[in-house]
C-alpha positions in Angstrom: -180.2 -29.0 174.3 -178.9 -32.5 174.3 -179.7 -35.0 177.1 -177.9 -38.3 177.8 -179.4 -41.2 179.7 -176.8 -43.4 181.4 -176.9 -46.6 183.4 -180.1 -47.8 181.6 -181.4 -51.1 180.3 -183.0 -50.0 177.0 -186.0 -51.9 175.9 -186.0 -52.1 172.1 -188.3 -54.1 169.9 -185.6 -56.8 169.4 -183.9 -57.0 172.8 -182.8 -55.2 176.0 -179.6 -53.2 175.5 -177.2 -52.7 178.3 -174.1 -50.6 178.5 -175.5 -48.1 176.0 -176.3 -44.4 176.2 -179.4 -42.9 174.8 -179.1 -39.3 173.5 -181.9 -37.0 172.6 -181.9 -33.4 171.4 -184.9 -31.1 171.1 -187.3 -33.9 171.8 -185.9 -36.4 169.3 -183.8 -39.4 169.9 -180.4 -38.8 168.1 -178.2 -41.7 169.1 -178.2 -45.0 171.0 -174.5 -46.0 171.4 -171.9 -47.3 173.9 -169.9 -44.2 173.1 -169.8 -41.3 175.6 -170.0 -37.7 174.4 -170.9 -34.3 175.8 -174.5 -33.5 176.9 -176.2 -30.6 178.5 -178.2 -32.8 180.8 -177.4 -36.3 182.2 -180.2 -38.5 183.5 -178.9 -41.5 185.6 -181.4 -44.4 185.1 -179.7 -46.2 188.0 -179.8 -49.5 186.3 -183.5 -49.4 185.6 -185.3 -50.0 182.3 -186.0 -47.3 179.8 -188.8 -47.9 177.2 -190.8 -45.8 174.8 -193.8 -44.0 176.3 -197.0 -46.0 176.4 -199.7 -45.2 173.9 -203.3 -45.8 175.1 -205.8 -45.8 172.2 -208.9 -46.6 174.3 -209.3 -44.8 177.6 -212.4 -43.0 179.0 -211.0 -41.3 182.0 -209.2 -41.5 185.3 -208.6 -39.8 188.7 -212.4 -39.4 189.2 -213.1 -37.8 185.9 -214.2 -38.9 182.4 -213.5 -37.0 179.1 -217.3 -36.9 178.5 -217.6 -34.6 181.5 -216.5 -31.9 179.0 -214.7 -29.7 181.5 -211.1 -28.5 181.4 -210.4 -30.0 184.8 -211.8 -33.4 183.7 -209.7 -33.6 180.5 -206.5 -32.5 182.2 -207.0 -34.6 185.3 -207.9 -37.8 183.5 -205.1 -37.4 181.0 -202.5 -36.5 183.5 -203.0 -39.5 185.9 -202.4 -41.8 182.9 -199.4 -39.6 182.0 -197.9 -40.1 185.5 -198.2 -43.9 184.9 -196.2 -43.7 181.6 -198.8 -43.0 179.0 -197.2 -40.3 176.8 -199.8 -40.4 174.0 -203.5 -40.8 174.9 -206.6 -41.1 172.8 -209.6 -39.9 174.9 -212.5 -42.2 174.3 -216.2 -41.1 174.4 -219.0 -43.7 174.8 -222.4 -43.4 173.3 -224.0 -40.2 174.5 -226.2 -37.5 173.0 -224.7 -35.7 170.1 -224.8 -32.5 172.3 -222.7 -34.1 175.1 -220.3 -35.7 172.6 -219.7 -32.4 170.8 -219.2 -30.5 174.1 -216.6 -33.1 175.1 -214.7 -32.9 171.8 -214.7 -29.1 171.9 -213.1 -29.2 175.4 -210.6 -31.9 174.4 -209.6 -29.8 171.4 -209.2 -26.7 173.6 -206.9 -28.6 176.0 -204.6 -30.2 173.4 -202.1 -27.3 173.5 -202.2 -26.7 177.2 -198.9 -26.5 179.1 -200.7 -28.3 182.0 -201.2 -31.4 179.9 -198.7 -34.2 180.5 -199.3 -36.7 177.6 -199.9 -35.9 174.0 -203.5 -36.1 172.9 -203.5 -38.0 169.6 -207.1 -37.4 168.8 -210.5 -38.8 169.9 -211.9 -42.3 169.8 -215.7 -42.4 169.4 -216.9 -45.6 170.9 -220.5 -45.7 169.6 -223.3 -45.0 169.2 -223.7 -47.5 166.3 -223.7 -50.7 168.3 -225.7 -53.8 169.1 -227.9 -53.4 172.1 -227.3 -57.0 173.1 -223.6 -56.3 173.3 -224.0 -52.9 175.0 -222.1 -53.8 178.2 -221.7 -50.5 180.1 -222.8 -48.5 177.1 -226.1 -46.7 177.7 -228.7 -48.4 175.5 -230.9 -45.3 175.2 -228.2 -43.8 172.9 -227.5 -46.9 170.8 -228.8 -46.7 167.2 -228.1 -47.6 163.6 -225.6 -45.5 161.6 -227.2 -42.3 160.4 -225.4 -40.7 157.4 -226.6 -37.2 158.1 -225.4 -37.5 161.7 -221.9 -39.0 161.1 -221.2 -36.8 158.0 -222.0 -33.8 160.1 -219.8 -34.9 162.9 -216.9 -35.6 160.5 -217.4 -32.2 158.8 -217.1 -30.5 162.2 -214.5 -32.7 163.9 -212.8 -34.6 161.2 -209.4 -33.2 162.3 -210.0 -34.6 165.8 -211.7 -37.9 165.3 -209.0 -40.5 164.8 -211.0 -43.6 165.4 -214.7 -44.8 165.5 -215.9 -48.1 166.9 -219.1 -49.6 165.5 -221.0 -52.8 165.0 -220.4 -54.1 161.4 -223.7 -56.0 161.3 -225.8 -52.8 161.7 -227.8 -51.5 158.7 -225.6 -49.0 156.8 -222.3 -50.2 158.4 -220.5 -50.8 155.1 -221.3 -47.3 153.9 -220.2 -45.9 157.3 -216.9 -47.7 157.0 -216.4 -46.4 153.5 -217.0 -42.9 154.8 -214.5 -43.4 157.7 -211.8 -44.7 155.3 -212.4 -41.8 152.9 -211.7 -39.4 155.7 -208.7 -41.2 157.2 -210.5 -42.3 160.3 -209.8 -45.7 161.7 -212.9 -48.0 161.9 -213.0 -50.7 164.6 -215.5 -53.5 165.2 -216.9 -53.3 168.7 -219.9 -54.0 170.9 -221.1 -56.2 168.1 -223.0 -59.4 167.2 -221.3 -59.6 163.8 -220.6 -62.9 162.0 -217.7 -63.6 159.8 -219.4 -62.2 156.6 -220.1 -58.9 158.3 -216.5 -58.7 159.6 -215.0 -59.7 156.2 -217.1 -57.0 154.4 -215.8 -54.1 156.5 -212.3 -55.7 156.7 -212.1 -55.5 152.9 -213.2 -51.8 153.2 -210.4 -51.0 155.7 -211.6 -52.0 159.1 -208.6 -53.8 160.6 -209.2 -53.4 164.4 -211.4 -55.2 167.0 -212.4 -53.1 170.0 -211.5 -55.0 173.3 -211.6 -58.6 172.1 -213.8 -60.8 174.2 -215.6 -57.8 175.7 -218.8 -57.1 173.7 -217.7 -59.3 170.9 -219.7 -62.2 169.5 -218.5 -65.8 169.3 -219.7 -68.9 167.5 -223.5 -69.3 167.2 -225.6 -72.1 165.8 -228.5 -71.6 163.3 -230.4 -74.8 162.4 -227.4 -76.8 163.6 -224.9 -74.9 161.4 -222.1 -73.0 163.2 -221.3 -69.4 162.3 -218.1 -67.6 163.3 -218.4 -64.6 165.4 -216.1 -61.6 165.9 -213.6 -63.5 168.1 -213.0 -66.3 165.6 -212.9 -63.8 162.7 -210.2 -61.8 164.5 -208.1 -65.0 164.7 -208.8 -66.1 161.2 -208.0 -62.7 159.6 -204.2 -62.4 160.0 -204.1 -58.7 159.5 -206.9 -57.9 162.0 -205.5 -56.1 165.1 -207.1 -57.0 168.5 -207.4 -54.6 171.4 -206.7 -56.4 174.7 -207.7 -55.1 178.1 -204.8 -56.8 179.9 -205.7 -55.8 183.4 -205.8 -59.5 184.6 -209.6 -59.1 185.3 -211.2 -58.6 181.9 -208.9 -61.2 180.4 -207.2 -63.7 182.8 -203.5 -64.4 182.2 -204.2 -67.7 180.4 -206.5 -65.9 177.9 -203.8 -63.3 177.3 -201.5 -66.2 176.5 -204.0 -67.5 174.0 -204.4 -64.2 172.3 -200.7 -63.8 172.1 -200.2 -67.2 170.7 -202.8 -66.8 168.0 -202.3 -63.1 167.1 -198.7 -62.6 168.0 -197.2 -59.4 169.2 -197.7 -57.6 165.9 -201.5 -57.7 166.1 -202.2 -57.6 169.9 -202.6 -54.1 171.3 -202.8 -53.4 175.0 -205.5 -50.9 176.1 -206.8 -49.8 179.5 -210.4 -49.0 178.6 -210.1 -47.1 181.9 -213.2 -45.4 183.2 -213.7 -42.6 185.7 -211.6 -44.2 188.4 -208.6 -45.2 186.3 -205.4 -44.9 188.2 -207.1 -44.7 191.6 -206.5 -47.2 194.4 -209.0 -45.7 196.9 -212.3 -46.4 195.1 -213.3 -49.9 196.3 -217.1 -50.2 196.7 -217.6 -46.9 194.9 -220.9 -46.8 193.1 -220.9 -44.7 189.9 -222.0 -44.7 186.2 -225.3 -43.4 185.0 -228.9 -43.9 186.1 -229.4 -46.3 183.2 -226.1 -48.1 183.7 -224.8 -47.9 187.2 -221.5 -49.7 188.1 -219.5 -50.5 191.2 -215.7 -50.7 191.7 -214.8 -54.0 193.2 -211.9 -56.5 193.1 -209.8 -53.9 191.2 -212.2 -53.6 188.3 -215.5 -51.8 187.4 -218.5 -54.1 187.4 -222.1 -53.5 186.4 -224.1 -52.9 189.6 -225.7 -56.3 189.3 -222.3 -57.8 188.9 -223.3 -59.5 185.6 -220.4 -58.2 183.6 -217.4 -55.8 183.7 -218.0 -52.1 183.0 -214.4 -51.0 182.2 -211.1 -51.1 184.0 -209.4 -48.8 186.5 -206.0 -49.8 185.2 -203.1 -47.8 183.7 -200.8 -48.9 181.0 -197.9 -49.7 183.2 -200.2 -52.2 185.1 -201.0 -53.9 181.8 -197.3 -54.4 181.0 -196.8 -55.9 184.5 -199.7 -58.3 184.0 -198.3 -59.5 180.7 -194.7 -59.7 181.8 -195.2 -61.0 185.3 -198.3 -63.1 185.1 -199.0 -64.1 181.5 -195.6 -65.5 180.5 -195.1 -62.8 177.9 -191.5 -61.4 177.6 -191.0 -57.9 178.8 -189.8 -56.9 175.3 -193.0 -58.1 173.7 -195.2 -56.7 176.5 -193.7 -53.2 176.0 -193.9 -53.6 172.2 -197.7 -54.2 172.4 -198.1 -51.1 174.6 -196.0 -48.9 172.3 -195.0 -49.9 168.7 -198.3 -51.7 168.0 -200.7 -48.8 169.0 -198.3 -46.4 167.2 -198.7 -48.3 164.0 -202.5 -48.7 164.3 -203.0 -45.0 164.9 -200.5 -43.9 162.3 -197.8 -42.4 164.5 -194.6 -42.9 162.5 -192.3 -41.3 165.0 -193.5 -42.8 168.3 -193.4 -46.2 170.0 -189.7 -47.2 169.6 -186.3 -46.4 171.0 -184.7 -45.6 167.7 -182.9 -42.7 166.2 -185.3 -40.1 164.7 -188.2 -41.1 167.0 -189.8 -38.8 169.5 -188.1 -38.7 172.9 -191.3 -39.9 174.8 -189.8 -42.2 177.4 -190.5 -44.1 180.6 -188.1 -45.3 183.2 -189.3 -48.4 185.0 -187.7 -50.1 188.0 -187.2 -53.9 188.4 -190.8 -54.3 189.5 -191.9 -52.4 186.4 -193.1 -49.4 188.5 -192.8 -46.0 186.8 -189.9 -44.0 188.1 -189.8 -41.1 185.6 -191.7 -40.0 182.5 -190.2 -37.9 179.7 -192.5 -36.3 177.1 -191.0 -34.7 174.0 -187.7 -34.7 175.8 -189.0 -32.9 178.8 -188.9 -34.5 182.3 -192.4 -34.7 183.8 
């Protein structure tokens, strides 16, 4: 079956195309052309924007659920609220918990991946921990934080190597280099996060294949002084290493618009990746003053963001990917083309998704229709209207 989208402003990596039709057949984009030809279904975009579906590579939950809850309702509800906001590929993220809880969550996620009730694609799991710095724990529960344990991570990879697509860890931890070697050998993306690393730590794992920083400026070290001598931290290392990608929680709270401008200026659109880092209340607008979290790490929803209960730091966002694009394009002085690119093409490259993230012939027909205010009007996943 062939579908044709008319009256659209198509957001491509290079420019916004008008007076063009987008055709897709059996879930794959087949043509982008001014020419008109027969189609089984016509979608009138009514002059709105059409862009690739968003790809969120760091998201813990939404709609009152987190993926760690390890229930079918939690996985489907959390994924689907992001799907309704334009995320067509999602990477459920699990913070540091017990191995029993983590495995239960991964078993449930795997069981849900083929469900007809699931709106977005699940691209795999992102394990955020437990091999972190306690000093940079943030909203991570310190009781679960520890050094890399080869027996533990090798067992996890043997059981879930087909599901784990990414693993965040602190490169300064004892055994981190061997851990990165193991990840690379199994095709799992290593990322530096919740870390007090200095440049030498980052450069060591960078040379071993770690090319991503987990939520830059959140749980990432900066310049320190030892005996008067300055040492670069993760933030400066990310800027210095041209090929290092930087996750960016562009909700306007974790990183204010001016800081987003700085990251964009120094890293450019090719290495700045938008992520929500959304927690249990992602996508909800009715959760102000809600207290949640764990007994060890409680947090409160306030001012449109999750804060540790003592309000000393943020504990994750409640944003969706469309909100990040709006912040970048409407408040941070970043072009709409570039904002969309950092929410689509960049995460697709990082996660090794060669047919996603672009409006281009041969790419998957995962699409979002946005109005002039960049609010989601329609979502299409694998060519199917959702």
